[in-house]
C-alpha positions in Angstrom: 15.0 -19.1 11.6 15.7 -15.3 11.3 15.1 -12.2 13.4 13.2 -9.4 11.7 12.3 -5.9 13.0 8.6 -6.0 12.1 7.7 -9.7 12.5 10.0 -10.9 15.2 11.5 -14.4 14.9 10.3 -16.2 11.8 11.2 -19.1 9.6 13.6 -18.1 6.8 11.4 -19.4 4.0 8.6 -17.0 5.0 10.9 -14.0 4.2 10.6 -12.5 0.7 14.3 -11.7 0.4 16.9 -14.4 -0.3 18.9 -15.4 2.8 21.5 -18.0 1.9 24.0 -19.3 4.5 27.2 -21.3 4.2 26.9 -22.6 7.8 26.1 -26.2 8.5 23.3 -27.0 10.9 25.8 -27.9 13.6 27.2 -24.3 13.4 23.8 -22.8 14.1 22.5 -22.0 17.6 19.5 -24.0 19.0 16.6 -21.8 20.0 13.8 -23.4 22.0 10.1 -22.5 22.3 9.8 -19.5 24.6 13.4 -18.3 24.0 14.0 -14.8 22.8 16.5 -14.1 20.1 17.8 -10.7 19.1 19.9 -9.2 16.3 22.7 -7.3 18.1 23.2 -5.1 15.0 19.5 -4.1 14.8 18.4 -4.3 18.4 18.4 -0.5 18.5 15.6 -0.8 16.0 13.7 -3.5 18.0 14.9 -6.5 16.1 14.0 -9.3 18.5 11.4 -12.1 18.7 10.1 -15.0 20.8 10.4 -18.5 19.4 7.0 -20.2 18.9 8.8 -23.4 17.9 12.2 -25.1 18.4 14.6 -24.3 15.6 18.1 -23.3 14.5 19.3 -19.8 14.3 22.5 -18.0 13.0 25.3 -17.6 15.6 25.2 -13.9 14.7 22.1 -13.6 16.8 21.9 -13.7 20.6 19.6 -16.2 22.2 18.2 -15.5 25.7 16.5 -18.2 27.7 13.9 -16.7 30.2 14.6 -17.0 33.9 11.8 -18.0 36.4 11.3 -14.2 37.1 10.0 -13.3 33.7 7.3 -14.5 31.3 8.8 -14.7 27.8 5.6 -13.7 26.0 5.5 -10.5 28.2 9.2 -10.0 27.5 8.7 -10.2 23.8 6.3 -7.2 24.0 8.4 -5.4 26.5 11.4 -5.6 24.2 9.3 -3.9 21.4 8.1 -1.1 23.7 9.5 2.2 22.3 11.0 3.3 25.7 12.7 -0.1 26.0 14.0 0.1 22.4 15.5 3.6 23.2 17.3 2.0 26.1 18.7 -0.7 23.7 19.9 2.1 21.5 21.5 4.0 24.4 23.5 0.8 25.4 24.6 0.0 21.8 28.1 0.8 20.6 29.3 1.9 17.2 30.6 4.9 15.2 27.4 5.3 13.1 23.9 3.9 13.4 24.5 1.2 10.8 27.4 -0.1 13.0 25.6 0.0 16.3 25.7 -3.3 18.2 24.1 -4.3 21.5 26.4 -6.9 23.0 25.0 -9.4 25.5 27.0 -7.9 28.4 25.4 -4.4 27.7 22.0 -6.0 27.2 22.2 -7.9 30.5 23.1 -4.7 32.4 19.9 -2.9 31.4 17.5 -2.6 34.3 13.7 -2.7 33.5 10.8 -2.4 35.9 8.7 -5.7 35.9 5.3 -6.4 37.3 4.7 -9.6 39.3 4.9 -12.8 37.2 1.2 -13.4 37.3 0.5 -10.0 35.9 3.2 -10.4 33.2 1.4 -13.6 32.0 -2.0 -11.8 31.9 -0.5 -8.9 29.9 1.2 -11.3 27.5 -2.0 -13.2 27.0 -4.0 -10.1 26.3 -1.5 -8.6 23.9 -1.2 -12.0 22.2 -4.9 -12.2 21.7 -4.9 -8.8 20.1 -2.1 -9.9 17.8 -4.1 -13.0 16.8 -7.1 -10.9 16.0 -5.1 -8.5 14.0 -3.6 -11.4 12.0 -7.1 -12.7 11.2 -8.3 -9.3 10.1 -5.2 -9.0 7.9 -5.9 -12.3 6.3 -9.5 -11.3 5.7 -8.4 -8.0 4.1 -6.1 -9.9 1.7 -8.9 -12.3 0.8 -11.3 -9.4 0.1 -8.7 -7.6 -2.0 -8.0 -10.8 -4.0 -11.8 -11.2 -4.5 -12.1 -7.6 -5.7 -9.2 -8.1 -8.2 -10.9 -11.2 -9.5 -14.2 -9.3 -9.9 -12.5 -6.5 -11.8 -10.9 -8.9 -14.1 -14.2 -10.7 -14.8 -16.6 -7.8 -14.9 -14.4 -5.4 -17.0 -13.3 -8.0 -19.6 -16.2 -9.2 -19.4 -15.9 -12.9 -18.8 -18.7 -12.6 -16.2 -21.8 -10.4 -16.4 -25.0 -9.7 -14.5 -27.7 -11.9 -16.0 -30.0 -9.1 -17.0 -27.3 -7.7 -19.4 -26.7 -10.9 -21.4 -24.0 -13.6 -21.6 -20.3 -13.3 -21.7 -18.7 -13.1 -25.2 -16.7 -15.8 -26.9 -13.5 -15.7 -29.0 -12.4 -12.4 -27.7 -15.4 -10.5 -29.2 -17.1 -7.6 -27.6 -20.1 -8.5 -25.4 -23.6 -7.5 -26.5 -24.2 -4.0 -25.5 -20.5 -3.1 -25.2 -18.6 -0.8 -27.6 -15.0 0.1 -28.1 -14.0 3.8 -28.4 -11.0 6.1 -28.2 -10.7 8.4 -25.2 -10.5 11.3 -27.6 -14.1 10.7 -28.5 -15.1 10.9 -24.8 -13.6 14.1 -23.6 -10.5 16.4 -23.4 -7.4 16.7 -21.4 -5.9 19.6 -19.4 -2.5 20.1 -17.8 -1.7 20.4 -14.1 -0.2 23.5 -12.4 2.3 25.4 -14.5 4.9 28.1 -13.8 5.1 27.5 -10.0 8.1 27.6 -7.7 8.5 26.1 -4.3 7.8 29.5 -2.7 4.2 29.2 -4.1 3.3 26.2 -2.1 2.2 25.9 1.5 -0.8 28.2 1.6 -3.6 29.4 -0.7 -5.9 27.2 -2.8 -6.1 23.4 -2.5 -4.5 21.2 -5.1 -4.4 17.4 -5.5 -0.9 16.0 -4.9 0.8 13.4 -7.1 0.7 10.6 -4.4 -3.1 11.1 -4.0 -3.5 10.3 -7.6 -0.9 7.5 -7.7 -2.2 5.7 -4.6 -6.0 5.9 -4.9 -8.4 4.9 -7.6 -10.7 7.6 -6.1 -9.2 10.9 -5.1 -9.0 11.3 -1.3 -10.6 14.8 -0.7 -8.9 15.1 2.6 -5.4 14.7 1.2 -4.6 18.0 -0.5 -1.8 20.5 -0.6 -2.1 24.3 -0.9 -0.7 26.6 -3.6 -0.9 30.4 -4.1 -3.0 31.3 -7.2 -3.0 34.9 -8.4 -6.3 36.4 -9.8 -4.8 36.9 -13.3 -3.3 33.3 -13.5 -4.6 30.9 -16.1 -4.6 27.6 -14.3 -7.0 24.7 -14.8 -9.3 23.8 -12.0 -10.4 20.2 -11.4 -14.0 19.2 -11.4 -16.0 16.4 -10.0 -16.0 13.5 -12.5 -12.5 14.3 -13.9 -10.1 11.4 -14.4 -6.6 12.3 -13.3 -3.4 10.6 -14.6 0.2 10.6 -13.4 2.6 11.3 -16.3 5.9 10.2 -14.8 7.3 7.2 -12.9 10.5 5.2 -12.3 9.0 2.1 -14.0 6.7 1.7 -17.0 4.3 -0.4 -15.0 3.6 2.5 -12.7 3.2 5.3 -15.2 -0.2 6.6 -16.0 -1.9 5.6 -12.7 -5.4 7.0 -12.6 -7.7 8.5 -10.0 -11.2 9.8 -10.4 -12.5 12.8 -8.5 -15.9 11.9 -7.1 -16.2 14.8 -4.6 -16.8 18.5 -5.0 -13.7 20.4 -3.9 -14.7 23.9 -5.0 -11.8 25.9 -6.5 -9.0 23.3 -6.5 -6.1 22.4 -8.8 -3.9 19.5 -10.0 -0.2 19.0 -9.3 2.3 19.6 -12.1 3.2 16.0 -12.6 -0.3 14.9 -13.6 -2.9 15.8 -16.2 -6.6 15.7 -16.1 -9.2 14.1 -18.5 -12.6 15.6 -18.5 -15.4 13.5 -20.1 -17.9 15.6 -22.1 -21.4 16.0 -20.7 -22.8 13.4 -23.2 -20.0 10.9 -22.9 -21.2 7.4 -22.2 -18.8 7.0 -19.3 -19.9 7.1 -15.6 -17.1 8.5 -13.3 -17.8 5.8 -10.8 -17.2 3.2 -13.5 -14.1 5.0 -14.7 -12.6 4.7 -11.2 -12.2 0.9 -11.8 -12.0 0.7 -15.6 -8.8 2.7 -15.9 -7.2 0.6 -13.2 -8.3 -2.7 -14.7 -5.5 -5.1 -15.7 -6.3 -4.6 -19.4 -6.1 -0.8 -19.3 -3.0 -0.9 -17.1 -1.2 -3.0 -19.7 -2.3 -0.7 -22.5 -1.2 2.4 -20.6 2.2 1.0 -19.4 3.0 0.1 -23.1 2.9 3.8 -23.9 5.6 4.7 -21.4 8.7 6.2 -22.8 12.1 6.7 -21.2 15.2 4.9 -19.8 15.7 5.8 -16.1 12.5 7.8 -15.8 9.4 7.0 -17.8 6.9 9.5 -19.1 3.5 9.4 -20.7 2.2 11.5 -23.7 -1.3 12.9 -23.3 -1.8 12.5 -27.0 -1.1 8.8 -26.9 -3.4 8.3 -24.0 -6.2 10.0 -25.9 -5.7 7.5 -28.7 -6.2 4.6 -26.3 -9.2 2.3 -26.9 -11.5 1.5 -24.0 -14.3 -1.1 -23.9 -17.5 0.3 -22.4 -20.8 -1.4 -21.5 -24.1 0.5 -21.4 -24.6 3.0 -18.7 -26.9 0.7 -16.6 -24.3 -2.1 -16.7 -21.6 0.4 -15.8 -23.6 1.6 -12.8 -24.1 -2.0 -11.5 -20.4 -2.9 -12.0 -19.4 0.3 -10.2 -21.8 -0.3 -7.3 -20.5 -3.9 -6.8 -16.8 -2.8 -6.8 -17.5 0.2 -4.6 -19.2 -2.2 -2.1 -16.1 -4.4 -2.2 -13.9 -1.4 -1.5 -16.1 -0.3 1.4 -15.7 -3.8 3.0 -11.9 -3.5 2.8 -12.0 0.0 4.3 -14.2 -1.2 7.1 -11.7 -4.0 7.9 -8.7 -1.6 7.7 -10.5 0.7 10.2 -11.1 -2.3 12.5 -7.4 -3.2 12.2 -6.4 0.4 13.0 
């Protein structure tokens, strides 16, 4: 078992990173159900946890068996309480933060106010019930996200279709009613902000930041920065329906992330590290469909293959415009978008419940 900052005491095989040990089982410490173990090198960050099962633990950790004056479940929450963690930091020793250690003698000397044992148990049970509920919501969020990814893969390929639009194609052919076209035939691009220095930012007109584009398939209208724009400047404004792309990233897999603006922002601009794509008025592309189409596995592979660079990868607007995209008819686009937006709304609702 291992002690983590965010998850407490967990089995080693549940941790993503590799944690090899040369110690034999006999050289490990025995931790019993209800014991609390802490990492003395990370206790100042709250690295402690309660054992839900008997197990073995590295001798680098400290194992504390609860006395008859404290409920261990209550203690596990008390030891994560920020004011308590600050006390742990105050009693830790070391030249720098990375070398701070909370030895058991110093840990044992810390005095904490405790409610009666019965109240401790009730508090521990209530907080434990909340943790269980949060864990169930997290599992549901992950299941909904997995379902959405599967729907995107099926509906945008399409290996699955709404019955009224016909059957799925075979042998990699385009489905009936679908057509393949280059982006250059659907609209034009425009650059982000140009000629700006750090002194221009902080006040003025709203602009869409890089991370808003990178992190969201739909632009978050509440997440904007501000930039000073002079009356005689020639900068490109964003419009509702535009598709925004990042042009730079540290990995080819993350270059060219897209986000669609589906809200009216008024006079607003785009950050310097992105470019915009504006479909023409008669383009057979719904913005709501574009939100998902450009983030589909197929399009992400096509875009990442255009990345150029070694330590930093960039994307050429001209190459993006030559990309081919498979589009269904407008009615099918609308129905696909509505289903995927509904899936997104379910996830957002669960995230709000968790928060």
